[in-house]
Wavefront OBJ file of the C-alpha trace (Angstrom):
o trace
v 23.491 7.907 0.439
v 22.044 5.185 -1.619
v 23.166 2.111 -2.748
v 22.480 2.282 -6.513
v 22.096 -0.478 -9.883
v 22.713 0.763 -13.101
v 21.449 -1.764 -15.853
v 22.264 -0.224 -19.771
v 24.046 -1.800 -22.339
v 25.572 1.731 -24.148
v 28.276 2.407 -21.635
v 28.189 6.192 -22.564
v 25.047 6.331 -21.072
v 25.964 4.579 -17.996
v 29.191 6.250 -17.530
v 26.718 10.084 -17.899
v 24.199 8.728 -15.719
v 26.597 7.549 -13.091
v 28.469 10.488 -13.330
v 25.115 12.161 -12.286
v 24.483 9.780 -9.763
v 27.775 9.972 -7.848
v 27.761 13.461 -8.049
v 24.372 13.549 -6.164
v 26.410 11.452 -3.628
v 25.297 8.132 -4.412
v 27.113 4.671 -4.492
v 26.472 3.282 -8.448
v 27.078 -0.335 -9.344
v 27.474 -0.614 -12.856
v 25.764 -3.299 -15.209
v 25.993 -4.361 -19.035
v 23.036 -6.423 -19.634
v 20.126 -8.528 -17.980
v 22.849 -10.953 -16.749
v 25.342 -9.510 -14.812
v 22.292 -7.099 -13.271
v 20.686 -10.553 -12.255
v 23.795 -11.881 -10.712
v 24.606 -8.355 -9.031
v 20.502 -8.111 -7.014
v 21.449 -11.240 -5.940
v 24.562 -11.108 -4.279
v 24.119 -7.599 -3.012
v 21.710 -4.730 -1.193
v 20.778 -2.036 -3.184
v 17.695 1.027 -2.226
v 16.960 1.294 -6.372
v 17.695 0.029 -9.645
v 17.671 1.953 -12.962
v 17.189 -0.359 -15.889
v 17.453 0.450 -19.888
v 14.459 -1.572 -21.541
v 15.846 -3.516 -24.244
v 19.658 -4.778 -23.726
v 21.324 -7.340 -26.230
v 20.702 -10.117 -23.842
v 17.237 -9.379 -22.192
v 14.933 -6.291 -21.155
v 14.101 -3.977 -18.246
v 11.146 -6.275 -17.212
v 12.950 -9.146 -16.381
v 15.160 -7.008 -14.112
v 12.021 -5.920 -12.875
v 10.819 -9.301 -12.244
v 14.067 -10.409 -10.759
v 14.068 -7.477 -8.528
v 10.852 -8.151 -6.938
v 11.729 -11.863 -6.589
v 14.917 -10.960 -4.815
v 13.160 -7.815 -2.629
v 9.947 -6.513 -2.759
v 10.770 -3.429 -1.194
v 13.176 -2.846 -3.810
v 11.743 -0.228 -6.446
v 12.942 -0.322 -10.284
v 13.161 3.235 -12.624
v 12.693 1.770 -16.093
v 14.630 3.974 -18.648
v 13.423 3.853 -22.351
v 13.580 5.471 -25.597
v 10.378 4.130 -26.772
v 7.768 4.751 -24.297
v 4.327 3.774 -25.012
v 1.140 2.645 -22.509
v 1.285 -0.508 -23.012
v 4.808 -0.381 -21.464
v 3.972 1.407 -18.705
v 1.066 -0.479 -17.388
v 3.369 -3.448 -18.060
v 5.974 -2.128 -16.248
v 3.863 -0.712 -13.672
v 2.129 -4.459 -13.109
v 5.222 -5.988 -12.460
v 5.841 -3.745 -9.866
v 8.478 -0.784 -11.716
v 8.689 2.294 -9.080
v 8.524 4.718 -12.376
v 8.816 4.849 -16.359
v 11.613 7.559 -17.677
v 11.524 8.444 -21.769
v 14.984 8.750 -23.274
v 16.522 11.363 -23.730
v 15.459 12.831 -19.858
v 16.796 16.003 -17.650
v 19.202 15.776 -14.918
v 16.322 17.323 -12.669
v 13.962 14.452 -13.900
v 16.380 11.405 -12.736
v 17.155 13.002 -9.361
v 13.697 13.704 -8.430
v 12.712 10.109 -9.403
v 15.818 8.756 -7.502
v 15.096 11.116 -4.610
v 11.525 9.572 -4.327
v 12.295 6.017 -4.800
v 15.151 5.966 -2.148
v 12.981 7.941 -0.138
v 9.933 5.089 0.086
v 12.364 2.273 0.003
v 14.185 3.657 3.322
v 10.309 4.348 4.995
v 9.365 0.476 3.743
v 12.839 -0.880 5.684
v 12.321 0.931 8.310
v 8.776 -0.030 8.804
v 9.531 -3.314 8.430
v 11.781 -3.422 11.121
v 9.406 -1.849 13.160
v 7.127 -4.511 12.403
v 9.891 -6.988 13.197
v 10.651 -5.588 16.491
v 6.758 -5.091 17.694
v 6.291 -8.962 16.623
v 9.606 -9.954 19.002
v 8.041 -7.805 21.748
v 4.642 -8.974 21.520
v 4.842 -12.184 19.664
v 3.831 -12.804 16.002
v 1.264 -10.455 14.847
v 0.193 -10.379 18.527
v -0.554 -13.948 18.949
v 0.640 -15.039 21.908
v 1.488 -18.686 23.016
v 3.083 -21.571 22.359
v 0.618 -24.426 23.191
v -0.269 -26.941 20.549
v -3.821 -25.465 19.411
v -1.889 -21.882 18.856
v 1.252 -23.282 17.090
v -1.204 -25.082 14.951
v -3.169 -21.551 14.046
v 0.180 -20.090 13.468
v 1.301 -22.656 10.821
v -2.248 -22.305 9.172
v -1.819 -18.518 8.806
v 1.408 -19.296 7.714
v -0.141 -21.252 4.806
v -3.003 -19.132 3.878
v -1.983 -15.533 4.603
v 0.387 -15.982 0.665
v -3.178 -16.732 -1.119
v -6.056 -14.591 -1.908
v -8.304 -17.291 -0.939
v -11.256 -15.593 0.893
v -11.230 -17.075 4.887
v -13.865 -17.460 7.372
v -12.668 -17.052 10.427
v -14.855 -18.842 13.564
v -14.406 -18.486 17.308
v -16.043 -17.735 20.823
v -15.778 -13.807 21.424
v -12.765 -11.703 22.510
v -10.638 -14.998 21.067
v -9.018 -12.326 18.910
v -9.900 -13.229 15.498
v -9.567 -9.541 14.499
v -5.348 -10.268 15.147
v -5.785 -13.578 12.743
v -7.595 -11.409 10.443
v -4.078 -8.686 10.528
v -1.944 -11.651 10.722
v -3.019 -12.923 7.455
v -3.356 -9.205 6.112
v 0.548 -8.942 7.187
v 1.878 -11.860 6.184
v 0.084 -11.127 2.391
v 1.364 -10.534 -0.812
v -0.495 -6.747 -0.029
v 0.689 -5.955 3.492
v 1.134 -2.236 2.375
v -2.148 -2.008 1.273
v -5.216 -0.610 3.119
v -6.747 -3.156 5.847
v -9.946 -1.734 6.523
v -12.755 -3.454 9.140
v -15.876 -3.174 9.454
v -18.481 -4.748 12.116
v -21.071 -5.755 10.340
v -23.515 -6.011 14.262
v -22.633 -2.386 14.713
v -25.086 -0.879 11.777
v -28.878 -1.077 10.392
v -29.162 -1.964 7.439
v -29.244 1.291 5.677
v -26.125 2.450 7.307
v -24.101 -0.842 6.561
v -25.369 -1.359 2.726
v -23.531 2.058 2.503
v -20.926 1.526 4.534
v -20.026 -1.248 2.605
v -20.806 -0.523 -0.883
v -21.138 3.645 -0.984
v -23.620 5.730 -2.445
v -24.343 8.635 -4.523
v -25.165 12.158 -4.003
v -29.212 12.324 -3.409
v -29.498 8.518 -2.855
v -31.346 8.803 0.461
v -32.063 11.923 2.794
v -28.732 13.563 3.836
v -26.836 12.009 1.314
v -25.490 15.713 0.117
v -22.200 13.982 -1.831
v -21.040 10.622 -3.257
v -19.221 8.830 -0.859
v -17.049 5.718 -1.467
v -17.992 2.385 0.826
v -15.126 0.393 2.175
v -14.637 -1.974 -0.444
v -13.785 0.946 -2.721
v -11.548 2.182 -0.345
v -10.040 -1.359 0.480
v -9.003 -2.019 -2.807
v -5.976 -3.958 -3.441
v -6.131 -4.665 -0.263
v -7.691 -6.310 2.423
v -11.339 -6.148 4.091
v -12.303 -7.854 7.379
v -16.095 -8.111 7.939
v -16.316 -8.836 11.681
v -19.590 -10.472 12.712
v -20.646 -10.959 9.405
v -23.502 -13.176 10.798
v -25.461 -10.696 11.323
v -25.580 -9.319 8.096
v -29.607 -8.987 6.343
v -30.247 -11.511 3.499
v -30.107 -8.577 0.770
v -26.761 -7.287 1.807
v -25.889 -10.962 1.722
v -26.657 -11.205 -1.887
v -24.842 -7.716 -2.922
v -21.403 -9.651 -1.099
v -22.326 -12.322 -3.119
v -21.783 -10.482 -5.883
v -18.394 -8.822 -5.053
v -17.057 -12.384 -4.320
v -18.122 -13.789 -7.810
v -16.967 -10.816 -10.146
v -15.428 -8.051 -7.832
v -18.368 -5.399 -8.526
v -19.525 -2.784 -6.467
v -22.448 -1.027 -6.903
v -23.311 2.045 -4.555
v -26.815 2.941 -2.737
v -28.356 5.028 -5.792
v -26.085 3.544 -8.686
v -26.762 1.411 -11.788
v -23.032 1.134 -13.307
v -20.926 -1.328 -10.709
v -17.380 -0.319 -10.290
v -15.104 -3.157 -9.832
v -12.618 -3.802 -7.025
v -9.383 -6.065 -6.033
v -10.389 -6.642 -2.337
v -8.830 -9.781 -0.517
v -12.392 -10.271 1.961
v -11.824 -12.132 5.741
v -14.920 -12.898 7.699
v -15.485 -13.379 11.291
v -18.407 -14.651 13.139
v -19.033 -16.314 16.746
v -22.458 -18.067 15.115
v -22.829 -21.296 13.447
v -22.953 -19.962 10.315
v -24.532 -23.599 8.527
v -27.168 -23.423 11.646
v -28.399 -19.921 10.600
v -28.060 -21.694 6.661
v -30.655 -24.070 8.025
v -32.854 -21.302 9.861
v -32.992 -19.284 6.274
v -31.157 -16.492 7.782
v -27.944 -17.066 5.570
v -27.412 -17.632 2.299
v -26.141 -21.383 1.468
v -24.616 -20.160 -1.582
v -22.575 -17.633 -0.074
v -21.349 -19.639 3.208
v -19.786 -21.651 0.804
v -17.639 -18.258 -1.009
v -16.902 -17.301 2.337
v -15.730 -20.634 3.687
v -12.844 -21.287 1.192
v -10.478 -21.691 4.427
v -11.985 -22.052 7.582
v -9.999 -21.319 10.334
v -10.558 -21.767 13.941
v -9.735 -19.302 16.943
v -9.450 -21.883 19.867
v -11.077 -20.490 23.266
v -8.627 -19.617 26.284
v -9.625 -22.535 28.268
v -7.779 -24.889 25.459
v -4.838 -23.004 25.676
v -4.308 -22.503 29.068
v -0.667 -23.424 29.374
v -0.493 -19.495 27.702
v -2.119 -17.703 30.174
v 1.113 -16.597 31.758
v 2.716 -15.288 29.010
v -0.468 -13.598 27.451
v -1.544 -12.179 31.447
v 2.318 -10.734 30.883
v 1.673 -9.296 27.633
v -1.894 -7.400 29.092
v -0.378 -6.420 31.851
v 2.485 -4.493 30.200
v -0.227 -2.950 27.639
v -2.186 -1.707 30.435
v 0.470 -0.025 32.043
v 1.691 1.223 29.041
v -2.073 2.735 27.840
v -2.892 3.830 31.729
v 0.777 5.380 32.244
v 1.361 3.326 35.338
v 4.139 1.574 36.640
v 3.482 -2.175 35.308
v 2.225 -4.822 37.744
v 2.743 -8.372 38.128
v 0.875 -11.096 38.920
v 1.488 -13.248 41.961
v 1.753 -17.018 41.576
v -1.384 -17.780 44.151
v -2.920 -14.839 41.639
v -2.114 -16.898 38.442
v -3.262 -19.940 39.790
v -6.656 -18.554 40.678
v -6.917 -17.174 37.275
v -5.662 -20.992 35.561
v -8.876 -22.032 37.580
v -11.463 -20.245 35.443
v -13.022 -20.659 32.428
v -13.005 -17.528 31.172
v -16.154 -17.403 28.803
v -15.552 -13.972 28.113
v -11.732 -15.353 26.260
v -8.798 -12.976 26.060
v -11.352 -10.040 26.354
v -12.060 -11.211 29.413
v -8.540 -11.772 30.988
v -7.901 -8.202 29.994
v -10.667 -6.673 31.432
v -9.534 -8.914 34.673
v -5.508 -7.362 34.856
v -6.772 -3.769 33.882
v -8.993 -3.776 37.261
v -6.402 -5.707 38.919
v -3.812 -2.924 37.865
v -6.170 0.099 38.500
v -7.400 -0.736 42.165
v -4.395 -3.226 43.919
v -2.517 -1.819 46.316
v 0.311 -2.867 45.994
v 2.795 -3.957 42.855
v 2.384 -7.545 43.190
v -1.193 -8.745 42.108
v -2.689 -10.952 44.848
v -5.641 -13.180 44.596
v -7.655 -10.858 46.951
v -6.980 -8.319 44.034
v -9.281 -10.324 41.176
v -12.585 -10.469 41.501
v -14.866 -14.028 42.720
v -14.215 -16.029 40.235
v -15.945 -19.310 39.738
v -13.794 -22.708 39.432
v -13.563 -24.385 36.111
v -14.555 -27.541 38.411
v -17.691 -25.858 39.218
v -20.876 -26.484 37.694
v -21.131 -23.476 36.372
v -18.668 -23.494 33.845
v -20.332 -25.554 32.092
v -22.031 -25.037 29.193
v -25.782 -23.269 29.718
v -27.617 -26.325 28.758
v -26.177 -29.009 29.958
v -28.810 -29.352 32.744
v -27.719 -33.166 32.925
v -24.596 -32.436 33.834
v -25.287 -30.362 36.966
v -27.716 -32.655 38.059
v -25.000 -35.415 37.971
v -22.952 -33.827 40.947
v -26.376 -33.559 43.081
v -24.876 -36.543 45.035
v -21.823 -34.824 45.801
v -22.526 -31.233 46.085
v -24.047 -28.467 43.842
v -24.209 -24.932 44.793
v -27.331 -23.245 43.015
v -26.747 -20.222 43.808
v -22.893 -19.876 42.067
v -24.303 -22.422 39.708
v -26.722 -19.365 38.433
v -24.864 -16.577 38.745
v -22.536 -18.348 36.561
v -24.753 -18.912 34.202
v -26.080 -15.620 34.394
v -23.067 -13.699 33.553
v -22.193 -15.556 30.821
v -25.736 -14.950 28.807
v -25.339 -10.954 29.711
v -21.854 -11.530 28.620
v -22.506 -13.126 25.441
v -25.599 -10.775 24.665
v -23.537 -7.485 25.108
v -21.123 -9.231 22.850
v -23.258 -10.318 20.203
v -25.197 -6.647 20.378
v -21.618 -5.131 19.706
v -21.633 -3.385 23.405
v -25.347 -1.769 23.013
v -26.885 -2.184 26.529
v -30.327 -1.274 24.493
v -30.097 -3.672 22.187
v -28.559 -6.345 24.456
v -31.712 -5.973 27.019
v -33.953 -6.352 24.384
v -32.407 -10.064 23.592
v -32.599 -10.492 26.690
v -36.342 -9.672 27.234
v -34.726 -7.152 29.940
v -35.441 -3.518 30.677
v -32.546 -1.100 30.485
v -32.434 -0.444 34.081
v -32.331 -4.568 34.894
v -29.584 -4.805 32.492
v -28.043 -1.905 34.198
v -28.039 -3.477 37.725
v -27.252 -6.754 36.169
v -23.934 -5.457 34.739
v -22.920 -4.083 38.100
v -23.875 -7.070 40.063
v -22.048 -9.214 37.805
v -18.932 -6.978 37.555
v -19.407 -6.554 34.161
v -18.687 -3.359 31.655
v -20.073 -2.545 28.534
v -18.324 -0.644 25.699
v -21.394 1.665 24.563
v -24.531 2.857 26.500
v -27.630 4.279 25.104
v -26.351 7.021 24.080
v -24.361 5.370 21.467
v -27.217 4.120 20.027
l 1 2 3 4 5 6 7 8 9 10 11 12 13 14 15 16 17 18 19 20 21 22 23 24 25 26 27 28 29 30 31 32 33 34 35 36 37 38 39 40 41 42 43 44 45 46 47 48 49 50 51 52 53 54 55 56 57 58 59 60 61 62 63 64 65 66 67 68 69 70 71 72 73 74 75 76 77 78 79 80 81 82 83 84 85 86 87 88 89 90 91 92 93 94 95 96 97 98 99 100 101 102 103 104 105 106 107 108 109 110 111 112 113 114 115 116 117 118 119 120 121 122 123 124 125 126 127 128 129 130 131 132 133 134 135 136 137 138 139 140 141 142 143 144 145 146 147 148 149 150 151 152 153 154 155 156 157 158 159 160 161 162 163 164 165 166 167 168 169 170 171 172 173 174 175 176 177 178 179 180 181 182 183 184 185 186 187 188 189 190 191 192 193 194 195 196 197 198 199 200 201 202 203 204 205 206 207 208 209 210 211 212 213 214 215 216 217 218 219 220 221 222 223 224 225 226 227 228 229 230 231 232 233 234 235 236 237 238 239 240 241 242 243 244 245 246 247 248 249 250 251 252 253 254 255 256 257 258 259 260 261 262 263 264 265 266 267 268 269 270 271 272 273 274 275 276 277 278 279 280 281 282 283 284 285 286 287 288 289 290 291 292 293 294 295 296 297 298 299 300 301 302 303 304 305 306 307 308 309 310 311 312 313 314 315 316 317 318 319 320 321 322 323 324 325 326 327 328 329 330 331 332 333 334 335 336 337 338 339 340 341 342 343 344 345 346 347 348 349 350 351 352 353 354 355 356 357 358 359 360 361 362 363 364 365 366 367 368 369 370 371 372 373 374 375 376 377 378 379 380 381 382 383 384 385 386 387 388 389 390 391 392 393 394 395 396 397 398 399 400 401 402 403 404 405 406 407 408 409 410 411 412 413 414 415 416 417 418 419 420 421 422 423 424 425 426 427 428 429 430 431 432 433 434 435 436 437 438 439 440 441 442 443 444 445 446 447 448 449 450 451 452 453 454 455 456 457 458 459 460 461 462 463 464 465 466 467 468
C-alpha cells in the first residue's frame, strides 16, 4: 500500500478520485489547496502526490517545487483541464512525473499511479543500498580518517552539488576514479548515467568515435551510425581518465563541448547539444604539457575550474590499517575464499613501504598474500621483499643528490637501482594503460626484456600483446 497526497480545491474531484485510489488499496491524504499541501509535504512522508494545476491559492507547479525541495525522489502527477505543450514542458522541467488531462479514465489514473509508486519504491531502495554500501566501505569508498582524506571529502561535498568541471589530479593508483564517482553520487544528477573513458586506451581515431560517435559510412567499417559517450551521458556525468593523453585535434573538439555543449559526430556536420557534467583525471602535470605544446592552454583553464588533488598513500599512512582490512575483505569476496587478516608485524612491514603504486599496489600485495599465505593470518613472510621508506630507493628517481648524501653512512646500490627500476617500469605500465608492448616502447626495451623484468620485479600487467 502506498501513501498518496491528493491536492485539489474541488471537493467533488477529491471525493471521486480519493474513492478510486482508496479502492485500489492506497492510503489517501487530501489537501484543498497549495497552503495545506505544502504543510502536509513538510510534515509527512508520501509515495506520490497528485495535484490540480489551477487552485484558489496557487498552482500545481508550486506543489511540484515544494515536493522537489522536500524529497527529490517524490513523484508528482499534474492534473489539469487545460493541458498545453508549454505546461507539460515546464512541469517536466521542474520534475513532475506525468501530466494527466481532465476528464481522465480510471484506468489511466491507476496505470500512472502504479508506475509512479513503483519508481518511488525503486529509488528509495537504491538510496538505502547506497547508504549501506557507504556504511560498509566508507563514504563512496573513500576510506580513511587522516587529515588529507578529511580535506578531500570536504572538498567533494562542496563541489559535488555544482555543475562545475573538475580536474582530478594525483599519482597513478590513488583512487581518482573513486573521487569522480563520489562527485557524481553527491551531485544533483545521481540517478543519471555515469560513464567513463580511459583516453590512453584508444588510438586517436577510435577515441574520436568513442567520445563523439560517428555516422554511417564515416570510415571503413562504420556500417551504422553510433552515438558517442557524450550523447550517452546526456543529463549525467562523463569521466575522462588520463585526459592528458588526448591529441590536440581531440582537445579542440572537447573544448567546443565545454564551451557550448555541442557534439559533432565523426562524418557529420550538424552538432548535437548535450547536457553533460565533465570530470577529468590525469597523473600528468598539464601545465608542463602546456609549456611543451602538447596541451591547449585554453582547454586547461576550462578543465581546471575546480582542481582536486588525491593524496598518495605515503601521505596518509594512518589510513593503511583500514584500507588493508577493506581490501582483504574485497579480495576474499571476489576470489570466494575465507577472509584473511594481517598480523601486526605484517602491517608494520607495509607501513614502512613507500607504495609508489599507491592503493592499486596495496590491493595487488594483499591479493597475492591472500592467495599464497599458508595460514589465516598473513605474516611478514607472506609479503614480498619491500624497500623500506627510509631507504634511498624510496626517493624520487631524479634525486641523485639525496642518495650521494648517504654515502658517508650506507648505500645499497643494488637495492637503490632495483627500487628505481621497479618504479619506472610500474609507471610506464600505468601510463600505457597496462599494454606491455606500449610500455616496452616507452622504456626503450624489447617486449621479451620487459616480460623478464616484470617477472623479476614481481609486477603484473593488466593487458598483453593480444589486447593491442
